[in-house]
C-alpha positions, -999 to 999 in steps of 0.1 A, spaced: 163 64 657 126 65 672 97 72 653 98 106 674 131 112 667 126 107 633 97 131 629 117 157 646 140 156 621 121 160 594 90 181 602 87 217 604 88 224 639 55 233 647 42 204 633 63 184 653 53 204 686 17 192 678 25 154 670 47 154 702 19 171 725 5 132 721 20 106 744 14 81 725 42 59 707 18 39 686 9 71 669 42 87 663 52 51 649 19 47 626 26 83 615 63 82 608 56 49 585 33 68 563 53 98 558 87 75 547 62 54 526 40 77 508 70 106 506 51 142 510 68 172 501 49 190 533 26 175 564 6 196 583 -12 186 619 -44 198 625 -50 202 657 -88 214 668 -78 252 663 -100 271 641 -70 284 625 -58 247 611 -92 241 598 -92 274 585 -60 263 571 -76 230 552 -99 251 539 -78 280 521 -60 250 507 -90 229 492 -95 262 475 -60 269 468 -49 231 454 -84 234 431 -106 208 448 -126 236 461 -144 263 444 -165 290 459 -199 296 452 -224 329 451 -235 320 488 -213 325 515 -197 299 526 -203 278 501 -181 253 481 -184 226 449 -161 200 448 -161 178 410 -148 142 412 -137 123 383 -167 117 358 -158 77 366 -152 81 402 -192 92 414 -195 68 442 -184 33 462 -161 13 439 -178 -20 452 -154 -42 426 -121 -29 445 -129 -25 479 -116 -55 496 -118 -66 536 -89 -82 544 -87 -114 556 -59 -137 573 -65 -166 543 -85 -173 512 -119 -182 531 -146 -168 513 -176 -148 530 -212 -142 519 -220 -113 498 -188 -97 511 -153 -91 485 -123 -104 504 -89 -107 498 -58 -124 515 -43 -97 542 -9 -102 533 -14 -102 495 -39 -70 500 -11 -54 520 11 -60 496 -11 -48 466 -18 -16 483 17 -3 496 31 -12 463 0 10 450 5 35 475 46 40 474 57 73 469 22 82 460 26 119 478 55 130 458 51 168 456 19 172 474 9 183 511 -1 158 539 -30 164 563 -29 144 599 -61 151 615 -83 135 647 -111 131 650 -138 106 674 -167 82 660 -198 90 686 -193 116 711 -161 124 726 -152 112 763 -183 87 762 -187 48 762 -195 49 725 -161 70 714 -137 56 692 -105 79 685 -96 80 647 -66 95 625 -67 105 591 -36 109 568 -47 118 534 -30 144 506 -66 157 499 -79 192 515 -111 186 505 -115 149 525 -101 169 556 -124 195 554 -152 171 544 -144 153 575 -142 187 596 -175 188 590 -189 155 591 -169 146 625 -162 156 663 -128 170 664 -106 153 691 -71 166 689 -80 169 722 -86 140 731 -49 120 718 -30 150 737 -49 143 771 -48 105 771 -11 84 768 -17 56 745 -49 59 734 -61 32 708 -72 44 674 -87 37 640 -64 44 612 -73 57 580 -48 65 547 -59 80 516 -41 97 486 -62 110 457 -33 102 437 -20 120 404 -50 145 393 -58 156 357 -62 187 348 -97 194 365 -80 186 396 -99 149 398 -82 114 406 -63 106 371 -56 68 375 -87 50 383 -74 18 371 -55 17 407 -83 24 424 -82 5 453 -100 6 490 -87 -21 518 -101 -28 547 -77 -41 574 -96 -53 601 -70 -69 621 -47 -40 622 -79 -14 622 -72 5 592 -81 14 562 -62 25 529 -76 43 501 -61 53 468 -61 71 433 -99 85 444 -116 113 455 -151 104 461 -161 109 499 -181 74 503 -137 58 494 -120 84 508 -132 97 535 -122 74 562 -146 77 595 -174 73 568 -177 39 549 -146 29 556 -148 29 594 -184 12 594 -164 -19 581 -144 -16 610 -167 -5 638 -190 -41 625 -163 -61 631 -157 -46 667 -192 -41 673 -195 -80 669 -166 -91 688 -174 -69 716 -211 -79 719 -230 -41 708 -244 -31 676 -231 -7 646 -261 1 622 -266 18 590 -293 35 609 -309 69 613 -315 82 648 -346 105 654 -373 116 685 -404 108 677 -427 136 698 -454 116 717 -485 131 739 -470 155 771 -443 167 755 -431 124 759 -401 119 735 -394 81 720 -362 78 698 -361 52 669 -334 42 646 -341 29 611 -324 7 585 -335 17 549 -318 6 517 -313 32 495 -341 51 482 -367 36 507 -374 66 528 -344 68 548 -337 106 546 -374 117 542 -385 98 577 -354 110 595 -359 150 583 -398 150 589 -399 186 606 -423 178 631 -401 155 646 -365 155 660 -335 147 638 -303 134 655 -286 117 630 -296 102 594 -269 76 585 -250 55 612 -259 47 649 -238 30 677 -264 8 697 -247 -3 735 -264 -21 764 -256 9 792 -270 -1 825 -295 -29 811 -309 -2 786 -299 -3 748 -289 35 743 -280 49 707 -259 77 697 -252 90 661 -217 82 647 -210 113 630 -215 153 634 -230 162 601 -246 152 572 -233 139 535 -266 135 521 -275 125 482 -292 159 469 -309 144 440 -348 152 443 -344 176 468 -368 202 467 -389 230 486 -421 213 491 -412 177 501 -377 182 523 -382 219 534 -356 217 562 -328 207 539 -339 230 513 -334 258 537 -301 247 550 -291 245 512 -299 281 506 -285 298 537 -245 313 540 -237 282 560 -202 258 555 -212 233 527 -200 215 501 -218 205 473 -202 175 449 -215 168 412 -239 192 406 -247 216 380 -227 251 384 -241 284 369 -227 315 376 -221 309 415 -253 286 417 -260 253 419 -283 232 403 -295 195 409 -317 168 390 -357 173 407 -346 202 426 -382 215 414 -369 247 398 -359 255 361 -323 238 351 -300 258 325 -294 238 297 -255 248 302 -228 255 330 -201 226 343 -209 195 362 -190 159 367 -181 160 333 -166 194 326 -183 222 307 -219 208 300 -248 212 276 -282 202 274 -281 168 251 -244 164 261 -231 127 258 -205 107 274 -179 82 255 -204 53 259 -234 73 245 -250 82 276 -269 116 279 -253 130 307 -278 147 334 -269 178 350 -265 167 381 -251 131 386 -276 109 407 -252 108 433 -244 141 437 -240 152 476 -240 179 500 -221 177 533 -232 202 563 -230 202 595 -262 189 619 -261 220 641 -278 238 604 -308 218 608 -338 238 627 -352 201 637 -322 190 652 -322 171 688 -291 192 702 -291 175 735 -291 143 719 -270 146 691 -240 158 723 -254 134 753 -221 112 762 -245 86 775 -268 85 742 -306 83 743 -324 54 753 -337 36 724 -373 28 721 -375 10 683 -362 3 654 -375 4 622 -367 -15 589 -381 -2 556 -379 -14 525 -394 -7 485 -424 -34 482 -452 -33 457 -472 -61 469 -459 -79 506 -453 -59 535 -488 -36 551 -475 -1 559 -466 -7 593 -464 -37 617 -450 -47 649 -430 -77 655 -442 -102 684 -405 -99 700 -370 -90 697 -365 -124 680 -390 -124 656 -385 -87 651 -346 -93 642 -349 -124 618 -385 -118 602 -381 -77 599 -345 -72 600 -327 -101 587 -354 -107 560 -354 -73 546 -358 -70 508 -360 -34 487 -370 -39 445 -349 -16 424 -365 9 407 -359 19 370 -343 52 376 -317 34 389 -310 2 377 -331 -1 345 -352 -31 359 -379 -22 381 -389 -44 407 -362 -71 410 -361 -78 449 -326 -73 466 -319 -91 499 -306 -68 522 -305 -76 559 -306 -48 581 -300 -26 551 -261 -33 561 -251 -58 531 -228 -31 514 -207 -28 545 -207 -61 559 -175 -72 572 -181 -103 590 -200 -138 580 -237 -126 583 -241 -152 604 -220 -145 630 -236 -106 627 -275 -118 628 -262 -145 660 -250 -111 679 -283 -94 674 -296 -120 691 -274 -122 718 -278 -83 724 -310 -90 739 -296 -108 770 -279 -78 776 -313 -57 774 -340 -73 798 -364 -49 779 -347 -46 743 -365 -18 719 -395 -32 700 -391 -37 663 -413 -29 635 -413 -29 597 -424 0 573 -433 0 538 -442 35 520 -446 19 484 -474 -7 484 -493 -7 451 -527 -16 444 -534 -41 408 -534 -12 388 -494 1 400 -508 28 421 -493 38 453 -519 32 482 -498 55 506 -490 89 505 -456 103 510 -471 123 542 -482 94 559 -454 81 573 -461 107 598 -492 86 610 -470 57 611 -442 69 636 -469 82 661 -484 48 658 -452 34 667 -446 61 693 -478 51 709 -470 15 710 -432 19 724 -454 31 753 -486 5 753 -509 35 749 -531 19 720 -539 -20 710 -532 -37 681 -547 -68 661 -520 -95 660 -517 -113 627 -500 -141 614 -469 -115 606 -472 -92 640 -493 -70 650 -510 -41 631 -528 -10 640 -567 -10 647 -583 14 621 -598 37 650 -565 46 663 -552 52 622 -583 77 619 -577 94 650 -542 98 639 -547 107 604 -570 138 615 -547 150 641 -514 145 623 -526 155 586 -560 168 590 -574 142 566 -601 117 569 -588 82 568 -614 57 553 -618 21 565 -617 12 529 -581 27 527 -574 8 561 -583 -26 546 -571 -21 514 -538 -12 529 -534 -37 559 -546 -71 546 -528 -98 552 -516 -110 515 -508 -147 522 -490 -160 484 -470 -127 484 -457 -134 520 -456 -169 516 -431 -161 484 -411 -142 508 -404 -167 529 -397 -191 506 -369 -166 489 -357 -157 529 -349 -193 537 -334 -205 506 -309 -177 511 -299 -185 545 -299 -224 535 -273 -219 511 -256 -195 530 -249 -219 561 -231 -208 595 -266 -193 605 -283 -192 637 -309 -220 639 -333 -197 651 -338 -182 617 -352 -214 603 -374 -220 636 -392 -183 626 -400 -190 592 -413 -221 597 -437 -207 629 -446 -176 608 -451 -202 576 -474 -221 597 -494 -195 608 -501 -180 576 -512 -212 559 -535 -216 591 -550 -179 587 -555 -192 545 -572 -223 558 -598 -203 579 -601 -167 561 -589 -171 524 -556 -161 504 -561 -118 513 -574 -116 546 -590 -82 563 -574 -73 597 -611 -73 612 -612 -116 606 -584 -114 631 -602 -93 658 
């Protein structure tokens, strides 16, 4: 019996017809295999028809995975108290042997597939399976990667319809199209309709089969297949094919005379990524993931997604007016793991009084409530989220979001949390210098609020370490090779919003990033000169003074400039030593890394010999 014959035998006629319209044997075999293995009681195939999507929305409510809130279109979802983030320990990259890859949790492919299939055998008994079709990147474009999601969570399917481009029509119109595959089951649920068997929570990434599995979890970062599970697959594919799949926002910066210049930006968590791309006077294209491809000799970029799965903690009306507006407007939005009281949502850091009782990720909540480990439970989880379509954001660049050819990339930005080393903004000398000394050397300090120990520097190349699926050496090698396919690659910049003085006070305000962006935009087009220093090009005071006046309406003193942009030789040399040690111990990395490190070290030592330990940018004029 063929897969299609089997599907006709077991499915309702309406659902079978939806699959039969897709002329793709691989799809039919994939669906048939997992219906047999997972044993759902019911199967629903989601087309692009709004009636199908509405069916999923209603099932999320009916099955208790979401609940309505006071504002029309808003719902709330709760994950298990201990299922609130990506499960790094039980997320595995499956490899064909027992090889070890630096910073990556690997598992033998044969063993991993056996384990996940044993865990998922019959896991959907008594439940409804949803089969959904999407596209990573704009549909019918050079960037498109079609994908199929199988899940028994209406919440997961609903989230994906908000976050991604529907693509049943692509599958129906394109026989035998190749596609990514995602298989998820939330498993047995407890009395709060949250995943119960967390000891059997597993996320498996099969690079060879381009399929991911997630079991016994509901948290979006584990379960939304097109999000971070797919990201591992696209990194692997990009390295094989010679393009870039990156943990980067995509935004347009408005320049003089109506000019728009597009930038991507990679920042580790809590380093200003969202606040940068959401600036209300610039153009938002995407907040999280970008594909960058060489097209006709240019680096072209797209937002992989169509929505935002954003951290809500700290979002407030003053600092985040656009997000705040979205969250208080009657749109289709899913809140997760926030506090709910009388149909209204509250979260930590929102700038409003929060009631001392309600319901949150721990169940019934009250001020001072503690978990079984004795930890006080906050009103909302620090990883509480909102899921919303990008079309709701008034600073969205709609044309750029939907362009099949993407946008021409003018610059790439790498930013970390750094109290004493990098200046606020610096331009790399060239592509190779930028890739190695700005991107591959990225570090970020931990914060006391998140990890309990402040100031620990974490190596995080291109802010992508948590999602790496290939050897870091191969990943950097692909970056270096990219220049050969793009004769004039984007300029590379590094930013640091967290520089402090000797007393621990920040040297910049939250708004200063607006100025750094404008300066970078001008540099892409050669509209302003810069000062050549041992670590790259720094802004001239006169240019920043004018930008602070025109952008922020405030004066910017020479004293501020010199303190912020001085070359801190001891700290920079120490950073070089740290980064070199990491790559020496790693092995299998491009020799260019050590060449660039040594060249920068030599420049810094020469500068120290001429000017001392801490050097004013004026010394290099």
